[in-house]
SEDO-800688 format. One record per residue (C-alpha): residue number from 1; residue in one letter; x, y, z. Coordinates in Angstrom, 1 decimal, padded with zeros to 4 digits. Example, Ala and Ser with C-alpha at 12.3 -4.5 7.8 and 13.67 -1.06 7.14 Angstrom:
+------+------+--------+--------+--------+
| resi | resn |      u |      v |      w |
+------+------+--------+--------+--------+
|    1 |    a |  012.3 | -004.5 |  007.8 |
|    2 |    s |  013.7 | -001.1 |  007.1 |
+------+------+--------+--------+--------+
This chain:
+------+------+--------+--------+--------+
| resi | resn |      u |      v |      w |
+------+------+--------+--------+--------+
|    1 |    m |  102.1 |  088.6 |  114.2 |
|    2 |    g |  103.2 |  089.7 |  110.1 |
|    3 |    w |  101.9 |  089.8 |  107.1 |
|    4 |    k |  101.7 |  085.7 |  107.3 |
|    5 |    t |  099.5 |  085.6 |  109.2 |
|    6 |    d |  097.6 |  088.7 |  109.0 |
|    7 |    y |  094.9 |  089.2 |  107.2 |
|    8 |    r |  093.1 |  086.1 |  107.3 |
|    9 |    s |  089.8 |  085.1 |  106.3 |
|   10 |    f |  087.2 |  082.6 |  107.1 |
|   11 |    y |  088.6 |  080.2 |  104.4 |
|   12 |    y |  092.5 |  080.5 |  105.6 |
|   13 |    q |  092.1 |  079.7 |  109.6 |
|   14 |    g |  095.2 |  077.6 |  110.2 |
|   15 |    a |  096.1 |  077.6 |  106.5 |
|   16 |    p |  100.6 |  076.8 |  106.0 |
|   17 |    e |  102.2 |  080.1 |  105.7 |
|   18 |    p |  102.9 |  081.2 |  102.6 |
|   19 |    e |  106.5 |  081.0 |  101.0 |
|   20 |    d |  108.0 |  083.9 |  101.6 |
|   21 |    l |  108.1 |  086.4 |  098.5 |
|   22 |    i |  110.8 |  086.9 |  095.6 |
|   23 |    l |  110.1 |  089.9 |  094.2 |
|   24 |    s |  112.7 |  090.6 |  091.5 |
|   25 |    p |  113.3 |  094.2 |  090.9 |
|   26 |    q |  112.8 |  093.6 |  087.0 |
|   27 |    e |  109.6 |  091.8 |  087.9 |
|   28 |    t |  107.5 |  094.5 |  089.6 |
|   29 |    v |  106.0 |  097.6 |  089.2 |
|   30 |    l |  104.3 |  100.1 |  091.4 |
|   31 |    l |  100.2 |  100.3 |  090.7 |
|   32 |    t |  098.1 |  103.9 |  092.2 |
|   33 |    i |  094.7 |  103.2 |  091.1 |
|   34 |    d |  092.5 |  106.2 |  091.5 |
|   35 |    i |  093.8 |  109.0 |  093.9 |
|   36 |    q |  092.0 |  111.9 |  092.2 |
|   37 |    n |  091.1 |  115.3 |  092.7 |
|   38 |    v |  087.8 |  114.6 |  093.4 |
|   39 |    y |  087.6 |  112.7 |  095.9 |
|   40 |    l |  089.6 |  114.3 |  098.4 |
|   41 |    q |  086.7 |  116.9 |  098.1 |
|   42 |    l |  084.0 |  114.4 |  099.1 |
|   43 |    a |  084.7 |  116.1 |  102.6 |
|   44 |    d |  083.8 |  119.7 |  101.3 |
|   45 |    d |  080.3 |  120.1 |  101.0 |
|   46 |    p |  078.6 |  120.2 |  104.6 |
|   47 |    a |  076.1 |  117.7 |  104.2 |
|   48 |    g |  079.2 |  114.4 |  104.0 |
|   49 |    q |  081.5 |  116.1 |  105.9 |
|   50 |    e |  081.6 |  114.3 |  109.2 |
|   51 |    r |  080.6 |  111.5 |  107.0 |
|   52 |    w |  083.9 |  111.6 |  105.1 |
|   53 |    a |  085.7 |  112.5 |  107.7 |
|   54 |    p |  087.6 |  110.8 |  108.5 |
|   55 |    f |  088.0 |  108.7 |  105.2 |
|   56 |    i |  090.0 |  111.7 |  104.3 |
|   57 |    q |  092.1 |  112.0 |  107.6 |
|   58 |    r |  093.4 |  108.8 |  106.9 |
|   59 |    m |  094.5 |  109.7 |  102.7 |
|   60 |    r |  095.6 |  112.5 |  104.4 |
|   61 |    e |  097.8 |  111.0 |  107.1 |
|   62 |    i |  098.5 |  107.8 |  106.0 |
|   63 |    v |  097.7 |  106.8 |  102.3 |
|   64 |    i |  099.1 |  109.8 |  100.7 |
|   65 |    p |  102.3 |  109.8 |  102.6 |
|   66 |    t |  102.7 |  105.6 |  102.2 |
|   67 |    v |  101.8 |  106.5 |  098.5 |
|   68 |    q |  104.4 |  109.2 |  097.8 |
|   69 |    q |  107.1 |  106.8 |  100.2 |
|   70 |    l |  106.3 |  103.8 |  097.5 |
|   71 |    q |  107.3 |  105.9 |  094.3 |
|   72 |    t |  110.6 |  107.9 |  095.6 |
|   73 |    r |  111.6 |  104.6 |  096.3 |
|   74 |    f |  111.0 |  102.7 |  093.1 |
|   75 |    r |  112.0 |  105.3 |  090.8 |
|   76 |    a |  115.3 |  105.5 |  092.9 |
|   77 |    q |  115.7 |  102.1 |  091.7 |
|   78 |    g |  114.4 |  102.5 |  088.2 |
|   79 |    m |  111.7 |  100.7 |  089.1 |
|   80 |    d |  108.6 |  101.3 |  087.1 |
|   81 |    v |  105.7 |  103.6 |  088.7 |
|   82 |    l |  102.1 |  103.5 |  087.3 |
|   83 |    h |  099.1 |  105.3 |  087.8 |
|   84 |    a |  095.7 |  104.2 |  086.9 |
|   85 |    r |  092.6 |  106.7 |  087.1 |
|   86 |    i |  088.4 |  106.4 |  086.1 |
|   87 |    a |  087.0 |  109.4 |  083.9 |
|   88 |    c |  084.6 |  108.6 |  081.0 |
|   89 |    l |  086.2 |  109.9 |  077.3 |
|   90 |    l |  083.1 |  111.1 |  076.0 |
|   91 |    a |  081.4 |  114.2 |  078.4 |
|   92 |    d |  078.2 |  112.8 |  079.3 |
|   93 |    g |  079.7 |  109.8 |  080.0 |
|   94 |    r |  078.0 |  107.3 |  077.9 |
|   95 |    d |  080.7 |  105.1 |  078.0 |
|   96 |    r |  081.1 |  104.2 |  080.9 |
|   97 |    a |  080.2 |  100.8 |  082.3 |
|   98 |    l |  077.2 |  100.7 |  083.8 |
|   99 |    s |  078.5 |  100.0 |  087.1 |
|  100 |    q |  078.9 |  104.2 |  086.5 |
|  101 |    k |  075.5 |  104.3 |  085.5 |
|  102 |    k |  074.4 |  103.7 |  088.2 |
|  103 |    p |  072.1 |  106.2 |  090.6 |
|  104 |    g |  073.6 |  106.6 |  093.5 |
|  105 |    w |  078.2 |  107.2 |  094.8 |
|  106 |    n |  078.9 |  105.2 |  092.3 |
|  107 |    y |  077.4 |  107.6 |  089.9 |
|  108 |    l |  080.5 |  110.1 |  089.1 |
|  109 |    l |  080.3 |  112.1 |  086.2 |
|  110 |    l |  083.5 |  112.3 |  085.2 |
|  111 |    p |  085.4 |  114.0 |  082.1 |
|  112 |    k |  088.8 |  112.5 |  081.6 |
|  113 |    d |  089.5 |  116.2 |  081.0 |
|  114 |    e |  088.7 |  117.8 |  084.3 |
|  115 |    k |  090.1 |  118.8 |  087.1 |
|  116 |    s |  088.2 |  117.0 |  089.2 |
|  117 |    s |  089.4 |  113.3 |  087.2 |
|  118 |    q |  093.3 |  114.1 |  087.4 |
|  119 |    i |  095.4 |  112.4 |  089.9 |
|  120 |    i |  095.9 |  114.3 |  093.0 |
|  121 |    p |  098.5 |  116.9 |  092.2 |
|  122 |    e |  101.0 |  114.6 |  095.2 |
|  123 |    l |  101.4 |  111.8 |  093.6 |
|  124 |    a |  101.4 |  113.1 |  089.9 |
|  125 |    p |  102.4 |  111.1 |  087.1 |
|  126 |    r |  106.1 |  112.0 |  086.1 |
|  127 |    p |  107.3 |  112.7 |  082.8 |
|  128 |    g |  107.7 |  109.1 |  080.7 |
|  129 |    e |  105.5 |  107.1 |  083.4 |
|  130 |    v |  102.5 |  105.1 |  082.3 |
|  131 |    v |  099.3 |  106.4 |  082.7 |
|  132 |    v |  095.6 |  104.2 |  082.5 |
|  133 |    t |  092.1 |  106.1 |  082.1 |
|  134 |    k |  089.6 |  103.3 |  082.9 |
|  135 |    t |  085.8 |  103.8 |  082.5 |
|  136 |    t |  084.6 |  100.8 |  084.0 |
|  137 |    d |  085.9 |  099.3 |  088.0 |
|  138 |    s |  089.1 |  097.2 |  086.9 |
|  139 |    a |  091.9 |  098.7 |  085.6 |
|  140 |    l |  093.1 |  095.4 |  083.8 |
|  141 |    t |  089.4 |  095.7 |  081.9 |
|  142 |    g |  089.3 |  099.1 |  081.2 |
|  143 |    t |  092.3 |  099.7 |  079.8 |
|  144 |    n |  095.0 |  097.6 |  077.7 |
|  145 |    l |  097.0 |  097.3 |  080.5 |
|  146 |    r |  097.0 |  093.8 |  080.7 |
|  147 |    l |  099.0 |  093.8 |  077.0 |
|  148 |    i |  101.4 |  097.1 |  078.4 |
|  149 |    l |  102.1 |  094.7 |  081.9 |
|  150 |    q |  103.1 |  091.5 |  079.4 |
|  151 |    n |  105.3 |  092.7 |  077.0 |
|  152 |    m |  107.2 |  094.8 |  080.5 |
|  153 |    g |  107.7 |  091.8 |  081.3 |
|  154 |    v |  106.1 |  092.0 |  084.3 |
|  155 |    r |  105.5 |  089.6 |  086.8 |
|  156 |    n |  104.4 |  091.4 |  089.9 |
|  157 |    v |  102.7 |  094.2 |  090.5 |
|  158 |    v |  102.4 |  096.5 |  094.3 |
|  159 |    m |  099.4 |  098.1 |  094.9 |
|  160 |    t |  097.8 |  101.2 |  096.0 |
|  161 |    g |  095.0 |  103.0 |  095.6 |
|  162 |    i |  091.1 |  103.3 |  096.5 |
|  163 |    f |  088.8 |  102.2 |  097.4 |
|  164 |    t |  089.9 |  099.2 |  098.8 |
|  165 |    d |  086.6 |  097.2 |  098.4 |
|  166 |    q |  085.5 |  098.7 |  094.4 |
|  167 |    c |  088.4 |  099.3 |  091.6 |
|  168 |    v |  091.4 |  098.1 |  093.8 |
|  169 |    s |  089.4 |  095.1 |  094.6 |
|  170 |    s |  088.2 |  094.6 |  091.2 |
|  171 |    t |  092.3 |  094.9 |  089.4 |
|  172 |    v |  093.8 |  092.9 |  091.8 |
|  173 |    r |  090.9 |  090.4 |  090.5 |
|  174 |    s |  091.7 |  091.2 |  087.6 |
|  175 |    l |  094.9 |  090.9 |  087.4 |
|  176 |    a |  095.2 |  087.5 |  089.5 |
|  177 |    d |  092.8 |  086.4 |  086.8 |
|  178 |    e |  095.8 |  086.6 |  084.7 |
|  179 |    s |  098.3 |  085.6 |  086.7 |
|  180 |    f |  100.0 |  088.1 |  088.0 |
|  181 |    n |  101.6 |  088.4 |  090.9 |
|  182 |    v |  099.9 |  090.7 |  093.3 |
|  183 |    i |  100.6 |  093.1 |  096.3 |
|  184 |    v |  098.7 |  095.1 |  098.2 |
|  185 |    i |  100.3 |  097.2 |  100.6 |
|  186 |    e |  097.8 |  097.6 |  103.5 |
|  187 |    d |  098.9 |  101.3 |  104.6 |
|  188 |    g |  098.3 |  102.4 |  100.6 |
|  189 |    c |  094.9 |  102.5 |  099.8 |
|  190 |    a |  091.6 |  102.9 |  102.0 |
|  191 |    a |  088.0 |  102.6 |  101.4 |
|  192 |    g |  085.3 |  104.4 |  103.1 |
|  193 |    t |  085.1 |  103.4 |  106.4 |
|  194 |    d |  088.3 |  101.6 |  107.7 |
|  195 |    e |  085.5 |  099.0 |  108.1 |
|  196 |    l |  085.8 |  098.4 |  104.6 |
|  197 |    h |  088.8 |  098.2 |  104.3 |
|  198 |    y |  090.2 |  095.7 |  106.8 |
|  199 |    r |  086.7 |  093.3 |  105.8 |
|  200 |    e |  088.2 |  093.7 |  102.1 |
|  201 |    l |  091.2 |  093.4 |  102.5 |
|  202 |    e |  090.7 |  089.6 |  104.6 |
|  203 |    i |  088.4 |  088.7 |  101.5 |
|  204 |    m |  090.7 |  089.5 |  099.3 |
|  205 |    n |  094.5 |  087.9 |  100.9 |
|  206 |    m |  095.8 |  084.7 |  100.0 |
|  207 |    i |  094.1 |  083.9 |  097.4 |
|  208 |    y |  093.5 |  086.8 |  094.4 |
|  209 |    c |  096.7 |  088.4 |  096.4 |
|  210 |    q |  099.1 |  088.7 |  099.9 |
|  211 |    v |  098.9 |  092.0 |  101.9 |
|  212 |    l |  101.8 |  093.9 |  103.1 |
|  213 |    g |  102.2 |  097.0 |  104.9 |
|  214 |    s |  104.7 |  099.4 |  102.8 |
|  215 |    g |  108.2 |  098.0 |  105.2 |
|  216 |    e |  107.3 |  094.5 |  105.0 |
|  217 |    l |  107.5 |  095.3 |  101.4 |
|  218 |    l |  110.1 |  097.5 |  101.9 |
|  219 |    e |  112.3 |  095.5 |  104.4 |
|  220 |    i |  111.6 |  092.0 |  101.6 |
|  221 |    m |  112.4 |  094.3 |  098.3 |
|  222 |    g |  115.5 |  096.0 |  100.1 |
|  223 |    i |  115.0 |  099.2 |  098.9 |
+------+------+--------+--------+--------+
């Protein structure tokens, strides 16, 4: 078992194995989506504590350490580490996309300068690193990220972040549509439940991206 055969949906059962990945350091960046303070506080409310406890545990024990390791390895090689976060530019949130205004889970008012909308300290951007602020799910649709990546000569985007089935998925699809080669790191992402996480990986894998574990990526890149 490995990335060439794991996370296959109905469509790709029996399909040939993908070719080996060649990820030139000059053409490859690490992009982390929406690991912000607000989402690590979801279990603070007693009413939601039991519901969100597994997500918080996965974030603390798996996702955050994985992303920290990848950021460290990329930076040590002089490779670019990019960040995206969701926030509104206007205090009342009028600039948010419709998907962010609907009642329910997605309705989070996150003005850009509030503490809740900031990237968590453990994964904070270093001085000089690209940070994009988006007002919708996709970091490509909601910002000038496509232009930034093109200007940098990027072909390969290694993706981590939350939520696998929402903003990560939306960004992956947008990048794939623009012909970027996308690698999603399984242990660097999380959804509200493990079931949603793994189901979305199967949906995206082999058409919009390749899904790898962090260890597999580091071995392929030799970093």
